[in-house]
C-alpha distance (Angstrom), angle and dihedral (degrees) to the residues before:
residue distance angle dihedral
M1 . . .
G2 3.79 . .
Q3 3.76 92.6 .
L4 3.80 86.6 73.5
M5 3.79 90.2 60.1
S6 3.81 123.8 76.6
D7 3.78 122.8 -177.1
G8 3.77 89.5 -93.9
D9 3.79 93.8 52.1
A10 3.80 102.8 45.1
A11 3.72 129.0 21.4
V12 3.80 95.3 172.6
R13 3.81 129.9 57.8
L14 3.77 126.0 165.7
E15 3.80 104.8 -173.3
S16 3.78 134.4 179.4
S17 3.75 131.3 -150.2
K18 3.82 125.5 -125.4
R19 3.81 91.3 -75.4
G20 3.80 91.7 55.3
R21 3.80 130.0 73.7
F22 3.82 115.3 -148.4
S23 3.78 133.1 46.6
I24 3.84 119.0 -171.2
Y25 3.79 125.0 -154.6
G26 3.76 123.3 -171.4
V27 3.81 117.7 -152.5
M28 3.83 112.4 -147.7
D29 3.77 132.1 -160.6
H30 3.80 137.8 159.2
Q31 3.82 90.9 -68.3
S32 3.81 93.4 60.1
W33 3.77 116.2 109.2
L34 3.79 137.2 -167.0
L35 3.77 131.7 -140.2
E36 3.83 113.6 -150.0
Q37 3.75 136.3 171.2
V38 3.79 114.8 -152.8
C39 3.84 112.3 -176.1
T40 3.80 101.1 -46.1
T41 3.81 96.3 -25.5
C42 3.78 120.9 101.1
Q43 3.80 113.0 -154.1
V44 3.81 137.7 -173.4
R45 3.81 110.1 -150.9
R46 3.76 129.9 -171.7
Q47 3.81 123.8 -176.6
G48 3.81 90.0 -10.1
K49 3.78 96.0 -53.8
I50 3.82 128.7 108.9
E51 3.81 109.9 -117.5
F52 3.81 97.6 172.2
A53 3.80 136.7 9.6
L54 3.82 137.7 175.8
E55 3.76 138.9 164.1
A56 3.82 111.2 -95.1
T57 3.81 139.1 145.0
T58 3.79 121.9 -121.9
K59 3.78 89.8 -107.8
A60 3.80 94.0 51.1
T61 3.82 91.2 46.3
L62 3.80 92.7 54.0
A63 3.79 92.9 43.5
V64 3.83 90.2 53.8
L65 3.81 89.4 49.0
E66 3.74 90.5 56.3
E67 3.80 91.0 51.4
V68 3.76 91.8 49.6
F69 3.80 92.5 48.2
S70 3.78 91.1 46.0
S71 3.82 92.3 52.8
T72 3.80 93.5 46.5
L73 3.81 97.9 39.9
V74 3.81 112.9 156.0
T75 3.80 127.6 -147.1
G76 3.77 134.5 179.6
G77 3.82 100.5 60.0
A78 3.78 124.5 127.4
E79 3.79 103.2 -66.4
D80 3.82 94.9 -144.9
V81 3.80 93.1 55.1
P82 3.84 109.7 89.8
F83 3.81 97.3 -157.8
W84 3.82 124.9 44.4
G85 3.78 95.2 164.0
G86 3.76 137.1 -59.0
L87 3.80 136.2 109.5
I88 3.80 126.1 -19.3
G89 3.76 125.1 -176.8
Y90 3.80 142.8 80.5
L91 3.79 144.3 -67.1
S92 3.79 112.6 -146.0
Y93 3.77 126.8 -129.5
E94 3.81 88.5 -110.3
A95 3.82 89.7 54.7
G96 3.73 86.9 57.6
L97 3.77 91.4 49.9
D98 3.78 89.6 51.7
L99 3.83 89.9 52.5
A100 3.83 94.0 47.1
M101 3.77 104.9 42.1
P102 3.81 145.9 7.2
R103 3.83 114.1 -84.7
H104 3.79 93.4 -116.0
Q105 3.82 87.7 66.5
H106 3.85 91.6 61.6
P107 3.84 97.8 40.5
Y108 3.77 98.2 174.4
S109 3.79 91.9 58.0
A110 3.79 90.2 47.0
E111 3.78 96.0 49.3
Q112 3.79 102.4 41.1
P113 3.84 128.2 64.1
R114 3.80 112.2 -109.7
T115 3.77 119.4 -119.4
V116 3.85 97.2 -144.4
P117 3.81 132.4 29.8
N118 3.80 116.6 -88.0
L119 3.76 88.1 -118.5
S120 3.81 136.1 2.4
L121 3.80 120.2 -172.5
R122 3.80 125.2 176.9
W123 3.82 119.6 -149.0
V124 3.81 107.6 -127.3
D125 3.80 115.4 -169.2
R126 3.83 95.4 155.8
S127 3.76 116.9 54.1
I128 3.79 146.5 155.2
V129 3.80 120.5 -144.1
H130 3.81 120.5 -166.1
D131 3.81 118.5 -159.0
K132 3.82 104.3 -158.9
E133 3.76 92.4 -173.2
S134 3.81 94.7 61.7
G135 3.82 98.6 19.3
Q136 3.79 91.3 -125.0
V137 3.78 122.7 141.7
W138 3.80 124.3 -158.1
V139 3.82 122.2 -156.0
Q140 3.78 107.8 -161.4
S141 3.79 139.1 -178.0
L142 3.79 132.8 179.7
R143 3.79 91.7 -165.8
G144 3.75 120.5 102.8
S145 3.83 118.5 -112.4
D146 3.85 92.6 10.2
N147 3.79 97.2 138.8
A148 3.79 93.3 115.9
W149 3.83 91.6 59.5
I150 3.80 92.3 44.9
D151 3.82 91.3 50.4
E152 3.80 91.0 48.3
M153 3.82 93.0 50.0
V154 3.80 92.6 46.5
A155 3.82 88.7 52.1
R156 3.80 91.0 50.5
L157 3.79 91.4 48.9
Q158 3.76 92.2 49.3
A159 3.79 92.4 48.3
E160 3.77 98.9 44.8
M161 3.77 104.3 34.5
C162 3.79 115.8 78.2
G163 3.81 91.3 -164.6
P164 3.79 144.9 -38.2
G165 3.82 91.8 -58.4
E166 3.74 126.7 149.6
A167 3.78 117.1 -63.4
T168 3.78 116.4 -104.5
V169 3.77 134.3 -177.7
A170 3.75 132.8 -119.7
G171 3.79 116.3 -93.8
S172 3.81 95.7 33.8
S173 3.76 90.6 141.0
A174 3.77 95.4 46.1
A175 3.80 123.6 130.2
S176 3.77 121.3 -92.2
P177 3.85 113.3 -71.7
S178 3.77 117.9 -90.3
V179 3.83 113.0 -127.1
T180 3.82 122.3 -176.4
A181 3.82 101.3 177.4
V182 3.79 139.7 7.5
N183 3.78 132.5 -170.8
L184 3.84 113.3 -163.0
P185 3.80 128.6 -169.4
E186 3.81 116.4 -91.1
H187 3.75 118.8 -119.9
G188 3.80 94.7 -137.9
S189 3.80 94.1 50.2
Y190 3.78 93.4 49.6
I191 3.79 93.2 47.8
S192 3.80 88.9 49.7
G193 3.79 88.6 53.5
I194 3.79 91.9 50.8
R195 3.80 91.2 52.3
S196 3.83 91.0 47.9
C197 3.78 87.9 53.5
Q198 3.79 92.4 50.6
S199 3.82 90.4 50.0
Q200 3.80 87.3 56.6
L201 3.75 91.4 48.0
H202 3.79 94.5 49.3
A203 3.82 88.9 49.1
G204 3.84 88.3 57.5
N205 3.80 95.4 -115.1
S206 3.81 93.9 124.8
Y207 3.81 141.7 -1.4
E208 3.81 97.1 -141.2
L209 3.81 133.1 8.0
C210 3.84 122.3 -162.6
L211 3.82 101.1 -145.3
T212 3.78 117.4 -165.3
T213 3.79 139.7 -178.8
E214 3.81 135.2 179.7
A215 3.80 145.8 -137.3
T216 3.74 124.9 -148.1
V217 3.78 123.8 -145.0
K218 3.85 126.0 -169.2
S219 3.78 113.2 -151.3
S220 3.81 137.7 161.8
T221 3.80 92.8 -160.6
A222 3.77 114.0 119.6
P223 3.84 112.8 -97.5
D224 3.86 94.1 -122.2
A225 3.82 90.6 53.7
L226 3.83 90.3 49.7
Y227 3.75 90.1 50.1
S228 3.77 91.2 51.3
S229 3.80 89.8 49.7
L230 3.77 91.6 49.9
Q231 3.81 91.2 47.7
S232 3.78 91.3 52.3
V233 3.80 92.9 60.3
N234 3.78 102.1 26.9
A235 3.82 112.4 29.3
A236 3.78 111.1 172.6
L237 3.80 144.2 179.3
Y238 3.79 92.9 -106.0
S239 3.73 107.2 36.6
A240 3.83 119.4 159.3
Y241 3.76 138.9 -174.5
L242 3.79 110.0 -168.8
R243 3.80 127.0 174.4
L244 3.80 102.9 -175.2
D245 3.76 104.1 176.0
R246 3.80 100.6 -88.7
T247 3.84 98.5 6.2
T248 3.82 123.1 70.9
I249 3.79 124.0 -171.0
L250 3.82 130.6 -168.3
S251 3.80 109.1 -173.3
C252 3.79 135.5 177.0
S253 3.79 97.7 173.4
P254 3.81 118.9 170.8
E255 3.78 93.7 -170.5
Q256 3.83 129.6 87.2
F257 3.73 114.7 -152.2
L258 3.84 104.1 -174.9
S259 3.76 135.1 -15.5
W260 3.75 135.7 175.8
C261 3.82 129.8 -178.6
R262 3.82 119.2 -142.7
S263 3.82 92.2 -131.1
E264 3.85 101.3 43.8
P265 3.82 120.9 64.4
Q266 3.78 95.9 -136.0
L267 3.79 141.9 99.3
D268 3.77 121.4 -145.2
M269 3.82 128.1 -158.1
T270 3.81 123.7 176.8
P271 3.84 112.4 -174.7
M272 3.76 119.0 -164.6
K273 3.79 118.4 -145.5
G274 3.79 127.5 151.9
T275 3.84 118.1 53.8
I276 3.77 137.3 -168.3
A277 3.78 126.6 176.1
K278 3.79 120.9 -115.4
G279 3.72 114.3 -125.1
P280 3.80 146.0 139.2
G281 3.75 109.8 -42.1
V282 3.78 95.5 7.9
T283 3.78 104.9 124.9
R284 3.79 127.4 -173.7
Q285 3.80 89.8 -107.3
Q286 3.82 91.8 51.7
A287 3.79 90.9 48.5
Q288 3.81 89.4 51.4
T289 3.76 90.8 52.7
L290 3.79 94.2 46.6
L291 3.80 92.3 48.9
S292 3.83 95.1 44.7
T293 3.77 92.9 82.9
P294 3.82 129.4 117.9
K295 3.81 90.9 -111.8
E296 3.84 96.3 51.8
E297 3.79 95.3 41.1
A298 3.81 91.9 45.8
E299 3.84 90.0 54.7
N300 3.79 89.8 54.3
L301 3.79 96.6 40.2
M302 3.80 94.1 53.0
I303 3.82 90.5 54.6
V304 3.82 90.3 46.6
D305 3.77 90.1 55.5
L306 3.78 91.5 46.7
I307 3.83 91.2 52.4
R308 3.77 91.8 46.5
H309 3.82 86.8 55.8
D310 3.87 91.7 48.3
L311 3.83 91.0 50.6
H312 3.82 93.0 46.3
R313 3.81 89.9 52.4
S314 3.76 91.3 51.7
L315 3.79 98.3 43.0
A316 3.82 100.0 39.6
P317 2.91 135.5 159.6
H318 3.81 102.6 15.4
G319 3.80 105.3 18.4
S320 3.79 126.2 88.1
V321 3.80 138.1 -146.1
E322 3.81 130.3 -145.2
I323 3.80 136.9 179.6
K324 3.78 107.5 -123.8
S325 3.82 95.1 -177.1
L326 3.81 137.2 -3.3
F327 3.83 128.7 -154.3
E328 3.81 96.0 -5.0
L329 3.77 111.7 176.8
V330 3.82 112.0 -129.2
E331 3.78 127.0 -176.4
T332 3.82 119.8 -139.3
E333 3.79 129.8 179.8
N334 3.80 94.7 -83.3
T335 3.81 107.1 9.9
Y336 3.78 149.0 34.4
Q337 3.81 113.1 -123.2
L338 3.80 137.9 -170.9
I339 3.83 110.2 -128.5
S340 3.81 129.0 -176.7
H341 3.81 126.6 -165.5
I342 3.78 121.7 -141.0
R343 3.82 120.2 -176.4
G344 3.77 128.5 -164.8
H345 3.82 119.6 -157.5
I346 3.78 113.6 -141.0
P347 3.84 116.7 -136.4
L348 3.79 106.0 -129.9
A349 3.78 114.2 -149.8
R350 3.78 122.1 -136.0
R351 3.81 114.9 -105.1
D352 3.82 93.5 -107.9
E353 3.82 90.3 53.7
D354 3.77 91.4 55.8
A355 3.77 98.9 38.0
E356 3.77 97.6 89.8
S357 3.79 95.4 58.2
H358 3.81 99.1 43.0
A359 3.82 106.8 10.2
E360 3.80 83.8 -128.9
V361 3.82 118.1 -169.4
D362 3.84 99.7 161.0
P363 3.84 110.5 79.7
Q364 3.80 92.6 -159.7
R365 3.78 92.7 51.5
Q366 3.79 90.1 46.5
K367 3.82 91.2 52.1
Y368 3.80 92.6 48.4
R369 3.80 91.1 49.1
Q370 3.81 94.1 51.2
I371 3.80 93.6 47.6
M372 3.80 89.6 47.5
H373 3.80 90.9 50.9
Y374 3.81 93.6 55.0
G375 3.83 91.5 43.4
H376 3.79 93.0 54.1
K377 3.83 92.1 41.6
T378 3.78 92.3 50.1
L379 3.79 92.9 49.7
R380 3.83 89.4 54.1
T381 3.87 91.5 44.8
A382 3.80 98.0 45.9
L383 3.81 102.0 46.2
P384 2.94 132.7 142.7
P385 3.83 95.2 45.9
G386 3.75 110.6 -102.2
S387 3.83 91.7 -139.7
M388 3.84 86.8 64.7
T389 3.81 98.3 45.2
G390 3.79 114.7 38.5
A391 3.79 130.8 -134.1
P392 2.94 135.3 -28.8
K393 3.79 85.4 28.7
I394 3.82 106.1 -148.2
R395 3.79 95.8 43.9
S396 3.81 91.5 44.4
C397 3.81 92.0 50.6
S398 3.79 90.2 52.4
I399 3.78 92.1 50.3
L400 3.81 93.1 47.3
S401 3.79 91.9 49.5
G402 3.77 89.1 59.8
L403 3.80 95.0 43.1
E404 3.82 100.2 45.0
Q405 3.82 97.8 41.4
R406 3.82 93.1 -161.9
H407 3.75 141.4 85.6
R408 3.77 113.4 -103.2
G409 3.82 90.1 -155.6
V410 3.83 114.3 -179.0
Y411 3.79 90.9 -5.9
S412 3.80 111.8 92.7
G413 3.78 90.6 15.9
V414 3.83 124.4 96.8
I415 3.81 135.6 -93.1
G416 3.77 124.6 -159.9
Y417 3.78 147.0 82.1
F418 3.79 148.3 -69.9
D419 3.83 107.8 -142.3
I420 3.78 119.3 -144.6
G421 3.83 86.9 -136.1
G422 3.76 92.3 61.3
G423 3.81 104.9 -94.0
G424 3.76 132.3 111.8
C425 3.82 142.7 -178.2
W426 3.80 127.8 -169.2
S427 3.75 130.7 -177.7
V428 3.83 127.6 -158.2
A429 3.83 108.8 -102.9
I430 3.77 97.9 -120.6
R431 3.87 130.9 129.2
C432 3.78 85.7 33.3
A433 3.78 143.6 122.9
F434 3.79 127.1 -148.5
S435 3.78 138.0 -176.4
H436 3.78 136.5 -171.3
A437 3.77 128.0 -149.9
S438 3.87 92.3 -126.6
E439 3.79 87.7 72.7
D440 3.84 97.3 44.8
Q441 3.84 119.0 118.2
L442 3.80 127.2 -161.5
V443 3.85 108.4 -134.5
N444 3.84 121.1 174.7
G445 3.77 90.0 -21.0
E446 3.82 94.5 -52.2
T447 3.78 128.3 106.6
L448 3.80 111.7 -116.0
R449 3.83 108.7 -156.9
T450 3.77 128.1 -162.9
W451 3.78 110.9 -136.3
H452 3.82 120.8 -160.0
V453 3.81 116.7 -148.8
G454 3.81 116.5 -172.7
A455 3.82 130.2 -167.1
G456 3.77 139.2 158.2
G457 3.78 145.9 132.4
A458 3.74 146.3 -125.2
I459 3.79 115.4 -82.1
T460 3.78 120.5 -152.5
V461 3.83 132.8 166.3
L462 3.85 87.1 -93.5
S463 3.78 94.3 55.6
D464 3.81 120.9 123.5
D465 3.80 114.2 -142.6
E466 3.81 98.2 -135.3
Q467 3.81 94.1 41.0
E468 3.80 89.7 54.2
W469 3.83 90.6 48.3
E470 3.75 89.4 51.0
E471 3.80 94.2 48.6
M472 3.80 91.1 51.7
R473 3.85 90.4 48.6
V474 3.82 91.6 52.0
K475 3.76 92.7 51.6
M476 3.81 94.0 45.3
G477 3.78 91.9 43.6
G478 3.78 91.7 59.3
V479 3.80 88.8 63.7
L480 3.79 97.2 37.7
K481 3.83 89.0 58.5
G482 3.77 86.6 69.2
F483 3.81 90.3 62.5
G484 3.77 93.0 57.4
A485 3.78 144.5 -73.9
G486 3.83 94.6 -83.8
I487 3.81 95.4 63.1
A488 3.80 92.5 40.2
S489 3.78 90.8 51.7
Q490 3.83 93.0 48.1
W491 3.80 90.5 49.3
S492 3.77 96.8 43.9
N493 3.82 89.5 53.6
G494 3.77 90.1 65.0
G495 3.81 107.3 -73.3
I496 3.76 116.0 -117.0
């Protein structure tokens, strides 16, 4: 599917690997606009220019978005299709901090300018959705009188697709990426960070701290070619290629953060904690044994409890929360992971209880609206992702802000969509690389971009320094492979 989309045609792709079902492609043109929040200014941008701006916090911006989506809720689309149109993009880790705590509690974020916007969401009113399970493809438009475009796109699909095969991206046969410079994490600095975390844990200031670091890679290779390279070595359930004006994201995330379906009154969160690298001789049974330790299970369980708390806060007083699965072993391209599944049950109001606020007469629309409300509310309540912070969340975030002394940016935030029909799905922004135009350089007529690649792990009192370093290297290495064999080889031989 992706071979039909050049950079000029589609700036947003949410793609799933073989184990997933749906891939979503936004089709952009001159009418497409972008909602961004930079510091405390909310902007609407079109074709790189600011059309509208006002002062607003992250919380206020997201609350207004919910009101807009509620008032313009759409029904009547194909029920099986998760996305009919809406907003696709990201919310940064720092946006989550702003939602969770006052800025003075994460002083580094407050004092230093942020590299990327807090949030960047692209309006998608023309889209293609590919269901790999059934082989069906939907061509959709929210615009009035858009049959000509739909017919044209259907004709292109019929002409260029040989069958309902797996979606691919443009540039899959491109040459190896060109890298001019790379800055990798230092072993000594990361070990020092681990020990600082453990000092905080022994002092009783936290139970678990999710320490992270980053590499930077300078490359002149086109972003779509880099994304293709990354996909070829690290395909994932929640892959994303986003060109959001000045911010570009290449993601191969294996972790869902939060999802809700417009037709089912439930919220699903599946945190991933506990990691072991795949390698020669490492069988699934061996991985299960190695991850079934008090340390690994405690990492996962503490985040499960944190998420249960987040869901209870959002669904109180009438909703409920259950654990669907605990410590399930899941295989990804490069690792084995422990995943748990927590589900929140949304309390649906009777029609007469909701009538005053919306004068609702359509039961289906009322149901969609209530599910959408709790989905949006829970996203605001549960950020930043607990699997990327530690527990308790607010205190851990404050400690990590002081230890890491950098903005995580897109990394550790969330990537996904708000559907105009009421649904939503967001992944944790891990196993990803992102760049921002403010760091671009023009060299010999080519744009040299600086890509940020984050990785880390949960530190507990049972953590071993070298094992934590190795876990971080495995996670980061899965992304660095996408930038070429040279970097991957340097990193796999021990980093710096």
